[in-house]
PDB file of N, CA, C, O and CB in Angstrom:
ATOM      1  N   MET A   1      31.826  66.763 -49.385  1.00  0.00           N
ATOM      2  CA  MET A   1      31.782  65.452 -49.189  1.00  0.00           C
ATOM      3  C   MET A   1      31.240  64.601 -49.989  1.00  0.00           C
ATOM      4  O   MET A   1      31.558  63.413 -49.940  1.00  0.00           O
ATOM      5  CB  MET A   1      31.341  65.250 -48.254  1.00  0.00           C
ATOM      6  N   ASP A   2      30.259  65.110 -50.927  1.00  0.00           N
ATOM      7  CA  ASP A   2      29.989  64.101 -52.204  1.00  0.00           C
ATOM      8  C   ASP A   2      30.861  63.881 -53.160  1.00  0.00           C
ATOM      9  O   ASP A   2      30.810  62.832 -53.801  1.00  0.00           O
ATOM     10  CB  ASP A   2      28.966  64.446 -52.961  1.00  0.00           C
ATOM     11  N   ARG A   3      31.702  64.735 -53.382  1.00  0.00           N
ATOM     12  CA  ARG A   3      32.730  64.924 -54.422  1.00  0.00           C
ATOM     13  C   ARG A   3      33.889  64.054 -54.113  1.00  0.00           C
ATOM     14  O   ARG A   3      34.541  63.479 -54.986  1.00  0.00           O
ATOM     15  CB  ARG A   3      33.180  66.389 -54.531  1.00  0.00           C
ATOM     16  N   LEU A   4      34.168  63.961 -52.600  1.00  0.00           N
ATOM     17  CA  LEU A   4      35.495  63.268 -52.015  1.00  0.00           C
ATOM     18  C   LEU A   4      34.621  61.752 -52.030  1.00  0.00           C
ATOM     19  O   LEU A   4      35.148  60.859 -52.694  1.00  0.00           O
ATOM     20  CB  LEU A   4      36.198  63.980 -50.149  1.00  0.00           C
ATOM     21  N   VAL A   5      33.697  61.528 -51.534  1.00  0.00           N
ATOM     22  CA  VAL A   5      33.223  59.945 -51.956  1.00  0.00           C
ATOM     23  C   VAL A   5      32.975  59.461 -53.348  1.00  0.00           C
ATOM     24  O   VAL A   5      33.014  58.251 -53.566  1.00  0.00           O
ATOM     25  CB  VAL A   5      31.923  59.632 -51.348  1.00  0.00           C
ATOM     26  N   ALA A   6      32.730  60.290 -54.282  1.00  0.00           N
ATOM     27  CA  ALA A   6      32.472  59.832 -55.630  1.00  0.00           C
ATOM     28  C   ALA A   6      33.999  59.742 -56.322  1.00  0.00           C
ATOM     29  O   ALA A   6      34.185  58.884 -57.184  1.00  0.00           O
ATOM     30  CB  ALA A   6      31.386  60.924 -56.443  1.00  0.00           C
ATOM     31  N   LYS A   7      35.124  60.672 -55.916  1.00  0.00           N
ATOM     32  CA  LYS A   7      36.317  60.392 -56.244  1.00  0.00           C
ATOM     33  C   LYS A   7      37.290  59.448 -55.493  1.00  0.00           C
ATOM     34  O   LYS A   7      38.446  59.234 -55.861  1.00  0.00           O
ATOM     35  CB  LYS A   7      36.772  61.452 -56.340  1.00  0.00           C
ATOM     36  N   GLY A   8      36.623  58.837 -54.261  1.00  0.00           N
ATOM     37  CA  GLY A   8      37.511  57.810 -53.528  1.00  0.00           C
ATOM     38  C   GLY A   8      38.034  56.447 -54.026  1.00  0.00           C
ATOM     39  O   GLY A   8      39.083  55.946 -53.623  1.00  0.00           O
ATOM     40  N   ALA A   9      37.160  55.856 -54.996  1.00  0.00           N
ATOM     41  CA  ALA A   9      37.613  54.804 -55.765  1.00  0.00           C
ATOM     42  C   ALA A   9      38.697  54.755 -56.452  1.00  0.00           C
ATOM     43  O   ALA A   9      39.364  53.745 -56.678  1.00  0.00           O
ATOM     44  CB  ALA A   9      36.886  54.537 -56.482  1.00  0.00           C
ATOM     45  N   ARG A  10      38.973  56.181 -56.914  1.00  0.00           N
ATOM     46  CA  ARG A  10      40.110  56.248 -57.844  1.00  0.00           C
ATOM     47  C   ARG A  10      41.348  56.309 -56.922  1.00  0.00           C
ATOM     48  O   ARG A  10      42.434  56.235 -57.497  1.00  0.00           O
ATOM     49  CB  ARG A  10      40.017  57.535 -58.864  1.00  0.00           C
ATOM     50  N   HIS A  11      41.347  56.417 -55.756  1.00  0.00           N
ATOM     51  CA  HIS A  11      42.387  56.490 -54.846  1.00  0.00           C
ATOM     52  C   HIS A  11      42.560  55.432 -53.645  1.00  0.00           C
ATOM     53  O   HIS A  11      43.270  55.546 -52.645  1.00  0.00           O
ATOM     54  CB  HIS A  11      42.272  57.740 -54.330  1.00  0.00           C
ATOM     55  N   GLY A  12      41.702  54.357 -54.026  1.00  0.00           N
ATOM     56  CA  GLY A  12      41.910  52.960 -53.495  1.00  0.00           C
ATOM     57  C   GLY A  12      40.854  52.872 -52.195  1.00  0.00           C
ATOM     58  O   GLY A  12      41.029  52.046 -51.299  1.00  0.00           O
ATOM     59  N   TRP A  13      39.754  53.805 -52.197  1.00  0.00           N
ATOM     60  CA  TRP A  13      38.822  53.702 -51.147  1.00  0.00           C
ATOM     61  C   TRP A  13      37.487  52.877 -51.708  1.00  0.00           C
ATOM     62  O   TRP A  13      37.071  52.791 -52.863  1.00  0.00           O
ATOM     63  CB  TRP A  13      38.476  55.213 -50.614  1.00  0.00           C
ATOM     64  N   THR A  14      37.062  52.408 -50.703  1.00  0.00           N
ATOM     65  CA  THR A  14      35.476  51.604 -50.843  1.00  0.00           C
ATOM     66  C   THR A  14      34.702  52.051 -50.152  1.00  0.00           C
ATOM     67  O   THR A  14      34.852  52.029 -48.930  1.00  0.00           O
ATOM     68  CB  THR A  14      35.282  50.203 -50.519  1.00  0.00           C
ATOM     69  N   LEU A  15      33.535  52.646 -50.809  1.00  0.00           N
ATOM     70  CA  LEU A  15      32.290  52.840 -49.937  1.00  0.00           C
ATOM     71  C   LEU A  15      31.785  52.189 -49.305  1.00  0.00           C
ATOM     72  O   LEU A  15      31.255  51.228 -49.861  1.00  0.00           O
ATOM     73  CB  LEU A  15      31.453  53.099 -50.312  1.00  0.00           C
ATOM     74  N   LEU A  16      31.649  52.301 -47.878  1.00  0.00           N
ATOM     75  CA  LEU A  16      30.710  51.412 -46.925  1.00  0.00           C
ATOM     76  C   LEU A  16      29.214  51.607 -46.882  1.00  0.00           C
ATOM     77  O   LEU A  16      28.755  52.747 -46.947  1.00  0.00           O
ATOM     78  CB  LEU A  16      31.116  51.607 -45.526  1.00  0.00           C
ATOM     79  N   PHE A  17      28.583  50.756 -46.795  1.00  0.00           N
ATOM     80  CA  PHE A  17      26.926  50.828 -46.533  1.00  0.00           C
ATOM     81  C   PHE A  17      26.484  51.792 -47.790  1.00  0.00           C
ATOM     82  O   PHE A  17      25.856  52.833 -47.598  1.00  0.00           O
ATOM     83  CB  PHE A  17      26.423  51.629 -44.792  1.00  0.00           C
ATOM     84  N   PRO A  18      26.918  51.293 -49.230  1.00  0.00           N
ATOM     85  CA  PRO A  18      26.286  52.121 -50.345  1.00  0.00           C
ATOM     86  C   PRO A  18      24.706  52.018 -50.468  1.00  0.00           C
ATOM     87  O   PRO A  18      24.166  52.779 -51.270  1.00  0.00           O
ATOM     88  CB  PRO A  18      26.908  51.664 -51.713  1.00  0.00           C
ATOM     89  N   ASP A  19      24.050  51.279 -49.853  1.00  0.00           N
ATOM     90  CA  ASP A  19      22.668  50.930 -50.073  1.00  0.00           C
ATOM     91  C   ASP A  19      21.996  52.331 -48.858  1.00  0.00           C
ATOM     92  O   ASP A  19      20.938  52.925 -49.065  1.00  0.00           O
ATOM     93  CB  ASP A  19      22.315  48.909 -49.590  1.00  0.00           C
ATOM     94  N   ARG A  20      22.821  52.564 -47.779  1.00  0.00           N
ATOM     95  CA  ARG A  20      22.291  53.503 -47.154  1.00  0.00           C
ATOM     96  C   ARG A  20      22.804  54.984 -46.993  1.00  0.00           C
ATOM     97  O   ARG A  20      22.469  55.841 -46.176  1.00  0.00           O
ATOM     98  CB  ARG A  20      22.162  53.000 -46.147  1.00  0.00           C
ATOM     99  N   ARG A  21      23.770  55.027 -48.078  1.00  0.00           N
ATOM    100  CA  ARG A  21      24.372  56.392 -48.439  1.00  0.00           C
ATOM    101  C   ARG A  21      23.370  57.438 -48.577  1.00  0.00           C
ATOM    102  O   ARG A  21      22.273  56.982 -48.901  1.00  0.00           O
ATOM    103  CB  ARG A  21      25.145  56.342 -49.733  1.00  0.00           C
ATOM    104  N   PRO A  22      23.409  58.672 -48.434  1.00  0.00           N
ATOM    105  CA  PRO A  22      24.376  59.495 -47.516  1.00  0.00           C
ATOM    106  C   PRO A  22      23.839  59.462 -45.885  1.00  0.00           C
ATOM    107  O   PRO A  22      24.275  60.210 -45.009  1.00  0.00           O
ATOM    108  CB  PRO A  22      24.416  61.187 -48.115  1.00  0.00           C
ATOM    109  N   HIS A  23      22.862  58.489 -45.707  1.00  0.00           N
ATOM    110  CA  HIS A  23      22.258  58.578 -44.336  1.00  0.00           C
ATOM    111  C   HIS A  23      22.463  57.236 -43.614  1.00  0.00           C
ATOM    112  O   HIS A  23      21.507  56.785 -42.984  1.00  0.00           O
ATOM    113  CB  HIS A  23      20.693  58.937 -44.409  1.00  0.00           C
ATOM    114  N   ALA A  24      23.633  56.550 -43.647  1.00  0.00           N
ATOM    115  CA  ALA A  24      23.890  55.483 -42.959  1.00  0.00           C
ATOM    116  C   ALA A  24      24.056  55.557 -41.427  1.00  0.00           C
ATOM    117  O   ALA A  24      23.906  54.601 -40.666  1.00  0.00           O
ATOM    118  CB  ALA A  24      24.929  55.000 -43.510  1.00  0.00           C
ATOM    119  N   GLY A  25      24.395  56.857 -41.064  1.00  0.00           N
ATOM    120  CA  GLY A  25      24.359  57.302 -39.577  1.00  0.00           C
ATOM    121  C   GLY A  25      22.943  57.576 -38.871  1.00  0.00           C
ATOM    122  O   GLY A  25      22.872  57.726 -37.652  1.00  0.00           O
ATOM    123  N   GLY A  26      21.974  57.625 -39.596  1.00  0.00           N
ATOM    124  CA  GLY A  26      20.611  57.896 -39.284  1.00  0.00           C
ATOM    125  C   GLY A  26      20.039  59.084 -40.182  1.00  0.00           C
ATOM    126  O   GLY A  26      20.776  59.505 -41.074  1.00  0.00           O
ATOM    127  N   PRO A  27      18.961  59.571 -40.035  1.00  0.00           N
ATOM    128  CA  PRO A  27      18.134  60.197 -41.104  1.00  0.00           C
ATOM    129  C   PRO A  27      18.925  61.840 -41.110  1.00  0.00           C
ATOM    130  O   PRO A  27      19.028  62.478 -42.158  1.00  0.00           O
ATOM    131  CB  PRO A  27      16.214  60.159 -40.627  1.00  0.00           C
ATOM    132  N   GLU A  28      19.358  62.280 -39.984  1.00  0.00           N
ATOM    133  CA  GLU A  28      19.783  63.675 -39.859  1.00  0.00           C
ATOM    134  C   GLU A  28      21.244  63.736 -40.072  1.00  0.00           C
ATOM    135  O   GLU A  28      21.780  64.843 -40.121  1.00  0.00           O
ATOM    136  CB  GLU A  28      19.411  64.276 -38.501  1.00  0.00           C
ATOM    137  N   HIS A  29      21.991  62.577 -40.213  1.00  0.00           N
ATOM    138  CA  HIS A  29      23.161  62.429 -40.400  1.00  0.00           C
ATOM    139  C   HIS A  29      23.730  62.194 -41.897  1.00  0.00           C
ATOM    140  O   HIS A  29      23.620  61.136 -42.516  1.00  0.00           O
ATOM    141  CB  HIS A  29      23.412  61.512 -39.585  1.00  0.00           C
ATOM    142  N   TYR A  30      24.353  63.358 -42.364  1.00  0.00           N
ATOM    143  CA  TYR A  30      24.638  63.339 -43.854  1.00  0.00           C
ATOM    144  C   TYR A  30      25.952  62.983 -43.933  1.00  0.00           C
ATOM    145  O   TYR A  30      26.720  63.894 -43.626  1.00  0.00           O
ATOM    146  CB  TYR A  30      24.398  64.648 -44.614  1.00  0.00           C
ATOM    147  N   ALA A  31      26.560  61.735 -44.311  1.00  0.00           N
ATOM    148  CA  ALA A  31      27.773  61.274 -44.252  1.00  0.00           C
ATOM    149  C   ALA A  31      28.300  60.317 -45.358  1.00  0.00           C
ATOM    150  O   ALA A  31      27.474  59.742 -46.067  1.00  0.00           O
ATOM    151  CB  ALA A  31      27.847  60.730 -43.085  1.00  0.00           C
ATOM    152  N   GLY A  32      29.724  60.101 -45.555  1.00  0.00           N
ATOM    153  CA  GLY A  32      30.150  59.132 -46.378  1.00  0.00           C
ATOM    154  C   GLY A  32      30.963  58.101 -45.569  1.00  0.00           C
ATOM    155  O   GLY A  32      31.845  58.488 -44.803  1.00  0.00           O
ATOM    156  N   TYR A  33      30.703  56.912 -45.714  1.00  0.00           N
ATOM    157  CA  TYR A  33      31.938  56.157 -44.715  1.00  0.00           C
ATOM    158  C   TYR A  33      32.774  55.220 -46.053  1.00  0.00           C
ATOM    159  O   TYR A  33      32.241  54.598 -46.972  1.00  0.00           O
ATOM    160  CB  TYR A  33      31.054  54.786 -43.116  1.00  0.00           C
ATOM    161  N   LEU A  34      34.217  55.395 -45.754  1.00  0.00           N
ATOM    162  CA  LEU A  34      34.917  54.987 -46.782  1.00  0.00           C
ATOM    163  C   LEU A  34      36.135  53.772 -46.120  1.00  0.00           C
ATOM    164  O   LEU A  34      36.532  54.021 -44.982  1.00  0.00           O
ATOM    165  CB  LEU A  34      35.542  56.411 -47.520  1.00  0.00           C
ATOM    166  N   GLU A  35      36.466  53.034 -46.522  1.00  0.00           N
ATOM    167  CA  GLU A  35      37.711  52.161 -46.217  1.00  0.00           C
ATOM    168  C   GLU A  35      38.585  51.838 -47.482  1.00  0.00           C
ATOM    169  O   GLU A  35      38.212  51.612 -48.633  1.00  0.00           O
ATOM    170  CB  GLU A  35      37.245  50.767 -45.570  1.00  0.00           C
ATOM    171  N   ASN A  36      39.876  51.880 -46.940  1.00  0.00           N
ATOM    172  CA  ASN A  36      41.065  51.879 -47.947  1.00  0.00           C
ATOM    173  C   ASN A  36      41.497  50.167 -47.939  1.00  0.00           C
ATOM    174  O   ASN A  36      41.000  49.491 -47.038  1.00  0.00           O
ATOM    175  CB  ASN A  36      42.513  53.063 -47.336  1.00  0.00           C
ATOM    176  N   THR A  37      42.118  49.706 -48.618  1.00  0.00           N
ATOM    177  CA  THR A  37      42.676  48.468 -48.675  1.00  0.00           C
ATOM    178  C   THR A  37      43.528  48.163 -47.664  1.00  0.00           C
ATOM    179  O   THR A  37      43.793  46.961 -47.612  1.00  0.00           O
ATOM    180  CB  THR A  37      43.272  48.288 -49.770  1.00  0.00           C
ATOM    181  N   ASP A  38      44.158  48.991 -46.667  1.00  0.00           N
ATOM    182  CA  ASP A  38      44.876  48.574 -45.593  1.00  0.00           C
ATOM    183  C   ASP A  38      43.767  48.559 -44.526  1.00  0.00           C
ATOM    184  O   ASP A  38      44.269  48.258 -43.443  1.00  0.00           O
ATOM    185  CB  ASP A  38      46.132  49.486 -45.284  1.00  0.00           C
ATOM    186  N   GLY A  39      42.653  48.741 -44.450  1.00  0.00           N
ATOM    187  CA  GLY A  39      41.580  48.580 -43.411  1.00  0.00           C
ATOM    188  C   GLY A  39      41.299  49.851 -42.768  1.00  0.00           C
ATOM    189  O   GLY A  39      40.514  49.804 -41.821  1.00  0.00           O
ATOM    190  N   PHE A  40      41.782  50.974 -43.092  1.00  0.00           N
ATOM    191  CA  PHE A  40      41.504  52.240 -42.604  1.00  0.00           C
ATOM    192  C   PHE A  40      40.205  52.600 -42.956  1.00  0.00           C
ATOM    193  O   PHE A  40      39.860  52.432 -44.126  1.00  0.00           O
ATOM    194  CB  PHE A  40      42.411  53.191 -43.036  1.00  0.00           C
ATOM    195  N   GLU A  41      39.278  53.156 -41.988  1.00  0.00           N
ATOM    196  CA  GLU A  41      38.010  53.789 -42.046  1.00  0.00           C
ATOM    197  C   GLU A  41      37.935  55.355 -41.965  1.00  0.00           C
ATOM    198  O   GLU A  41      38.613  55.971 -41.142  1.00  0.00           O
ATOM    199  CB  GLU A  41      37.247  53.239 -40.993  1.00  0.00           C
ATOM    200  N   VAL A  42      37.164  55.922 -42.768  1.00  0.00           N
ATOM    201  CA  VAL A  42      37.094  57.189 -42.577  1.00  0.00           C
ATOM    202  C   VAL A  42      35.319  57.569 -42.711  1.00  0.00           C
ATOM    203  O   VAL A  42      34.472  57.045 -43.436  1.00  0.00           O
ATOM    204  CB  VAL A  42      38.155  57.907 -43.692  1.00  0.00           C
ATOM    205  N   GLU A  43      35.219  58.432 -41.928  1.00  0.00           N
ATOM    206  CA  GLU A  43      33.738  59.138 -42.081  1.00  0.00           C
ATOM    207  C   GLU A  43      33.978  60.624 -42.379  1.00  0.00           C
ATOM    208  O   GLU A  43      34.520  61.451 -41.646  1.00  0.00           O
ATOM    209  CB  GLU A  43      32.757  59.013 -40.625  1.00  0.00           C
ATOM    210  N   LEU A  44      33.439  60.799 -43.666  1.00  0.00           N
ATOM    211  CA  LEU A  44      33.112  62.193 -44.119  1.00  0.00           C
ATOM    212  C   LEU A  44      31.724  62.768 -43.855  1.00  0.00           C
ATOM    213  O   LEU A  44      30.728  62.394 -44.475  1.00  0.00           O
ATOM    214  CB  LEU A  44      33.312  62.257 -45.537  1.00  0.00           C
ATOM    215  N   VAL A  45      31.715  63.649 -42.949  1.00  0.00           N
ATOM    216  CA  VAL A  45      30.492  64.401 -42.826  1.00  0.00           C
ATOM    217  C   VAL A  45      30.228  65.745 -43.229  1.00  0.00           C
ATOM    218  O   VAL A  45      31.207  66.483 -43.339  1.00  0.00           O
ATOM    219  CB  VAL A  45      30.214  64.406 -41.697  1.00  0.00           C
ATOM    220  N   ALA A  46      28.897  66.285 -43.513  1.00  0.00           N
ATOM    221  CA  ALA A  46      28.693  67.341 -44.210  1.00  0.00           C
ATOM    222  C   ALA A  46      27.245  67.932 -43.784  1.00  0.00           C
ATOM    223  O   ALA A  46      26.321  67.226 -43.382  1.00  0.00           O
ATOM    224  CB  ALA A  46      28.857  66.983 -45.656  1.00  0.00           C
ATOM    225  N   GLU A  47      27.198  69.219 -43.924  1.00  0.00           N
ATOM    226  CA  GLU A  47      25.691  69.744 -43.531  1.00  0.00           C
ATOM    227  C   GLU A  47      24.859  69.165 -44.729  1.00  0.00           C
ATOM    228  O   GLU A  47      25.367  69.135 -45.849  1.00  0.00           O
ATOM    229  CB  GLU A  47      25.520  71.598 -43.423  1.00  0.00           C
ATOM    230  N   PRO A  48      23.649  68.728 -44.518  1.00  0.00           N
ATOM    231  CA  PRO A  48      22.920  68.373 -45.650  1.00  0.00           C
ATOM    232  C   PRO A  48      22.603  69.721 -46.411  1.00  0.00           C
ATOM    233  O   PRO A  48      22.754  70.831 -45.901  1.00  0.00           O
ATOM    234  CB  PRO A  48      21.630  67.558 -45.243  1.00  0.00           C
ATOM    235  N   ARG A  49      22.089  69.462 -47.853  1.00  0.00           N
ATOM    236  CA  ARG A  49      22.010  70.557 -48.525  1.00  0.00           C
ATOM    237  C   ARG A  49      20.476  70.851 -48.537  1.00  0.00           C
ATOM    238  O   ARG A  49      20.043  71.851 -49.111  1.00  0.00           O
ATOM    239  CB  ARG A  49      22.688  70.420 -49.866  1.00  0.00           C
TER     240      ARG A  49
END
């Protein structure tokens, strides 16, 4: 998940909630939220390390 989020900008995705990443969904929720230029949003979720 971390690698996908890091590479997202090169493919037209913007990180949502950068100040709260990777716990924007809560302290036990390890995720990255991305949005593309068409307005599509994606949530990438992983087990915390």
